[in-house]
N, CA, C and O of each residue as an XYZ file, in Angstrom:
276
protein
N       2.345    -42.945     30.247
C       3.339    -42.039     29.682
C       3.703    -42.517     28.282
O       3.933    -43.707     28.068
N       3.755    -41.597     27.337
C       4.075    -41.910     25.953
C       5.577    -42.111     25.794
O       6.379    -41.340     26.322
N       5.949    -43.170     25.050
C       7.363    -43.458     24.787
C       7.866    -42.585     23.636
O       7.208    -42.480     22.601
N       9.008    -41.974     23.812
C       9.639    -41.182     22.767
C      10.990    -41.805     22.449
O      11.861    -41.886     23.315
N      11.166    -42.247     21.202
C      12.426    -42.849     20.770
C      13.445    -41.740     20.570
O      13.214    -40.826     19.778
N      14.565    -41.805     21.272
C      15.566    -40.747     21.202
C      16.667    -41.036     20.188
O      17.656    -40.307     20.119
N      16.500    -42.095     19.402
C      17.499    -42.470     18.412
C      16.922    -42.285     17.017
O      15.877    -42.852     16.697
N      17.590    -41.500     16.190
C      17.192    -41.337     14.803
C      17.851    -42.464     14.021
O      19.075    -42.512     13.897
N      17.046    -43.354     13.504
C      17.569    -44.514     12.784
C      17.542    -44.229     11.293
O      16.478    -44.163     10.678
N      18.727    -44.062     10.722
C      18.856    -43.847      9.285
C      19.350    -45.129      8.647
O      20.153    -45.855      9.233
N      18.875    -45.402      7.461
C      19.307    -46.600      6.746
C      19.403    -46.274      5.265
O      18.811    -45.302      4.795
N      20.143    -47.082      4.539
C      20.376    -46.870      3.121
C      19.056    -46.764      2.373
O      18.193    -47.633      2.494
N      18.907    -45.715      1.616
C      17.740    -45.402      0.787
C      16.503    -44.969      1.577
O      15.408    -44.948      1.015
N      16.640    -44.625      2.857
C      15.473    -44.138      3.597
C      15.078    -42.768      3.032
O      15.948    -41.991      2.639
N      13.766    -42.465      2.987
C      13.334    -41.186      2.422
C      13.647    -40.023      3.369
O      13.444    -40.112      4.580
N      14.140    -38.945      2.788
C      14.440    -37.712      3.516
C      13.913    -36.542      2.699
O      13.510    -36.712      1.548
N      13.916    -35.353      3.295
C      13.472    -34.164      2.587
C      14.581    -33.119      2.632
O      15.174    -32.877      3.683
N      14.857    -32.501      1.480
C      15.856    -31.431      1.415
C      15.361    -30.247      2.244
O      14.178    -29.911      2.204
N      16.255    -29.621      2.988
C      15.849    -28.467      3.788
C      16.323    -27.143      3.216
O      16.021    -26.082      3.763
N      17.076    -27.202      2.096
C      17.518    -25.972      1.448
C      17.752    -26.235     -0.034
O      17.869    -27.386     -0.457
N      17.817    -25.181     -0.808
C      18.085    -25.298     -2.240
C      19.573    -25.553     -2.455
O      20.408    -24.708     -2.134
N      19.901    -26.729     -3.001
C      21.300    -27.081     -3.242
C      21.658    -26.941     -4.729
O      22.694    -26.373     -5.072
N      20.791    -27.465     -5.603
C      21.028    -27.451     -7.049
C      19.666    -27.490     -7.736
O      19.251    -28.526     -8.255
N      18.979    -26.352     -7.734
C      17.592    -26.272     -8.207
C      17.420    -26.769     -9.645
O      16.478    -27.519     -9.901
N      18.278    -26.392    -10.595
C      18.081    -26.877    -11.970
C      18.090    -28.408    -12.088
O      17.489    -28.960    -13.010
N      18.762    -29.088    -11.165
C      18.827    -30.550    -11.187
C      17.881    -31.194    -10.172
O      18.033    -32.370     -9.839
N      16.905    -30.425     -9.682
C      15.875    -30.985     -8.817
C      16.218    -31.065     -7.344
O      15.435    -31.621     -6.573
N      17.354    -30.533     -6.918
C      17.728    -30.550     -5.503
C      17.284    -29.247     -4.860
O      18.091    -28.355     -4.598
N      15.987    -29.157     -4.612
C      15.397    -27.927     -4.097
C      14.758    -28.167     -2.741
O      14.478    -29.304     -2.360
N      14.530    -27.071     -2.015
C      13.878    -27.122     -0.718
C      12.588    -27.945     -0.790
O      11.782    -27.750     -1.701
N      12.390    -28.844      0.144
C      11.215    -29.703      0.302
C      11.127    -30.826     -0.738
O      10.094    -31.488     -0.835
N      12.191    -31.051     -1.517
C      12.215    -32.182     -2.448
C      12.505    -33.464     -1.674
O      13.292    -33.458     -0.728
N      11.867    -34.565     -2.079
C      12.144    -35.842     -1.432
C      13.387    -36.464     -2.054
O      13.524    -36.509     -3.277
N      14.289    -36.944     -1.206
C      15.526    -37.586     -1.637
C      15.689    -38.894     -0.862
O      14.932    -39.168      0.070
N      16.663    -39.685     -1.246
C      16.970    -40.946     -0.564
C      18.391    -40.884     -0.011
O      19.293    -40.349     -0.655
N      18.580    -41.433      1.182
C      19.888    -41.440      1.828
C      20.818    -42.426      1.130
O      20.485    -43.600      0.965
N      21.987    -41.936      0.722
C      22.991    -42.797      0.102
C      24.156    -43.063      1.040
O      24.929    -43.993      0.813
N      24.294    -42.262      2.090
C      25.378    -42.450      3.051
C      25.502    -41.247      3.964
O      24.787    -40.258      3.807
N      26.406    -41.337      4.908
C      26.686    -40.225      5.816
C      28.167    -39.886      5.733
O      28.994    -40.756      5.461
N      28.498    -38.629      5.966
C      29.884    -38.165      5.982
C      30.302    -37.967      7.428
O      29.814    -37.071      8.117
N      31.213    -38.817      7.875
C      31.704    -38.762      9.249
C      32.946    -37.880      9.293
O      33.804    -37.970      8.415
N      33.048    -37.034     10.302
C      34.224    -36.176     10.461
C      35.469    -37.038     10.651
O      35.394    -38.154     11.165
N      36.624    -36.499     10.226
C      37.900    -37.206     10.364
C      38.150    -37.628     11.813
O      37.887    -36.874     12.750
N      38.655    -38.828     11.971
C      39.065    -39.416     13.257
C      37.917    -39.702     14.218
O      38.166    -40.030     15.378
N      36.678    -39.590     13.774
C      35.540    -39.919     14.634
C      35.246    -41.415     14.539
O      35.306    -41.997     13.457
N      34.937    -42.019     15.653
C      34.662    -43.457     15.711
C      33.263    -43.687     16.274
O      32.830    -42.961     17.169
N      32.550    -44.693     15.758
C      31.236    -45.013     16.326
C      31.405    -45.701     17.676
O      32.492    -46.168     18.013
N      30.340    -45.756     18.428
C      30.359    -46.521     19.670
C      29.167    -47.461     19.667
O      28.147    -47.179     19.039
N      29.294    -48.570     20.363
C      28.244    -49.584     20.395
C      27.220    -49.253     21.471
O      27.571    -48.772     22.549
N      25.974    -49.511     21.176
C      24.902    -49.348     22.148
C      23.873    -50.453     21.923
O      23.881    -51.119     20.888
N      23.009    -50.635     22.879
C      21.985    -51.668     22.772
C      20.602    -51.025     22.788
O      20.288    -50.233     23.677
N      19.782    -51.369     21.802
C      18.417    -50.865     21.723
C      17.531    -51.613     22.709
O      17.913    -52.667     23.219
N      16.356    -51.071     22.974
C      15.418    -51.732     23.877
C      15.049    -53.128     23.404
O      14.720    -53.995     24.214
N      15.102    -53.352     22.088
C      14.786    -54.664     21.522
C      15.879    -55.684     21.803
O      15.688    -56.881     21.591
N      17.027    -55.207     22.281
C      18.154    -56.093     22.549
C      19.204    -56.067     21.448
O      20.312    -56.571     21.636
N      18.869    -55.487     20.305
C      19.822    -55.414     19.200
C      20.964    -54.470     19.562
O      20.746    -53.412     20.152
N      22.175    -54.864     19.205
C      23.342    -54.017     19.418
C      23.692    -53.354     18.097
O      23.763    -54.017     17.062
N      23.911    -52.034     18.134
C      24.222    -51.284     16.920
C      25.377    -50.315     17.180
O      25.634    -49.928     18.320
N      26.061    -49.935     16.115
C      27.078    -48.886     16.185
C      26.408    -47.568     15.864
O      25.618    -47.487     14.924
N      26.710    -46.538     16.631
C      26.052    -45.246     16.461
C      27.069    -44.103     16.502
O      28.187    -44.251     16.995
N      26.641    -42.965     15.967
C      27.400    -41.722     16.024
C      26.507    -40.649     16.643
O      25.286    -40.697     16.488
N      27.088    -39.703     17.328
C      26.385    -38.503     17.720
C      26.290    -37.611     16.486
O      27.156    -37.671     15.614
N      25.252    -36.791     16.404
C      25.111    -35.865     15.275
C      26.324    -34.958     15.144
O      26.695    -34.581     14.033
N      26.945    -34.604     16.261
C      28.117    -33.718     16.233
C      29.338    -34.393     15.590
O      30.309    -33.712     15.258
N      29.303    -35.717     15.412
C      30.407    -36.443     14.775
C      30.257    -36.494     13.264
O      31.147    -36.990     12.574
N      29.153    -35.993     12.741
C      28.881    -36.074     11.309
C      29.052    -34.728     10.624
O      28.745    -33.681     11.195
N      29.548    -34.769      9.392
C      29.630    -33.553      8.583
C      28.339    -33.326      7.821
O      27.953    -32.180      7.591
N      27.675    -34.380      7.432
C      26.438    -34.268      6.687
C      25.974    -35.592      6.151
O      26.603    -36.628      6.362
N      24.853    -35.540      5.449
C      24.278    -36.748      4.860
C      24.532    -36.752      3.374
O      24.129    -37.685      2.681
């Protein structure tokens, strides 16, 4: 059986792709490659701790707790 990782691991400066035109004249267009600078967490949302299969403990958020990247 093939293993499927159910955790999306984002890190500072990881490459991402724009999914919509935000500011075309300044290069923020659909399918442009960008780098992650941070995440916007909704007010009063708190991360929770979990342990990865490797044994590392990390703080995580559900996607529903985020406003955007």
